[in-house]
N, C-alpha and C positions, 0 to 999 in steps of 0.2 A: 667869539665863537662862530658867528655866521660868516664873517669875513675869512676866518681860517678855513672853514668848510669850502667856501667858494674859491679860495686861493689854491686849495688842493686840486680842485677841478680844473682850474686854469693851468696849473703846472703840467697836468696830463696832456694839455693841448698846446704847449709851447711851440712845437714844430709847425703846427697848423698856423699859428700867428706869424711866425717867422717866414713861412712860405706863402704868406698872404692868402691862405685858403679861407680864413675867417678872421673876425676881430674879437677882441675881448668883450665888447658889448654884445655881439651876437652870441658869444658863449654864455654870457650872463642870462640871456633869454633861454637858451637851451637848458642851462642848469636849473633855472626856476621852473621851466616846463617839466623837467625830469622830477624835481622834488614835488611839484603839485600833482603829478599824475600817479603818485604812489601814496599808500596809506602812511601818514606821518607817525614815526616811531620815536625819533630823537627830538630834543628840544628845538634844535635848529629847524627841522622839518615842520614842527608844530607852529613855530613862529612864522615861517614862510607861508604856510597855509592860512594863518590867521591874519597876517598883516599885508600880504601882497596879492595883487590881482594882475593877471597876465592876459592880454588880448592879442590875437594874431589874425591876419587875413591870409587868403590863399596865395598872395604874392610874396609872403615871407616877411612882411612888415609887422612890427610888434609894438606894443605899448605896455610898459610896466608901470603900475600905479599902486601907491600905498593906500590901504583902506582907511587908515587913520593918520593922525599927525605923526605918530611914532613909525608907522609904515612908510610915510613919505620920507622921513629922515633915513630910514633903513634903505629905501630904494636909492636915494641920493648918495648915500655912503657906498653902496654896492656899485653904482654907476661910476662914481669918482674913482673907486678902487680899480675897476676894470680899465678905465682910461689910463690911470697911472701905471698899472701893471703892464699894459701893452707898450706904453712909452719906455718903461724900464727894459723890457725884453728887446725892443727894437734898438735902444741905445747900446745895450750890451752887444747885440749883433753887429751894429755899425762900428763899435769900438775895435772889433777884430779885423776890420777891413782897411785896406790901403787905397790910396787914390787910384792906383792902376787897376783896381778891381772893377772900376766903373768905366764904361766906354762912353765916348762922346757921341751923342745922338744928334748932333747938329746936321742939318741937311745941306750938303754941298752941291746940290744939283743946279744951283743958280748959274 
């Protein structure tokens, strides 16, 4: 249920991941922030409010922590899902490329 809700959010930002504007892990932080800043209505939102704590600083660094053992398991699952989703999106992007799409950046000034 929770992974499904998060995956919908990630799908909305596929192009941002591909264009290297953000990462799936940063999107996880944004999604949790979004859910935690609104009044929980669905079961997913209630679980996020009850089980997860989010801390951020002014530099944009963040820490996502489970409030209990089940919260820690949830945070770990969400983080692993974010990483695997990003790898999947990038491998799909890379599969469509040919070797001539990449230029040689070696420095020949010697």
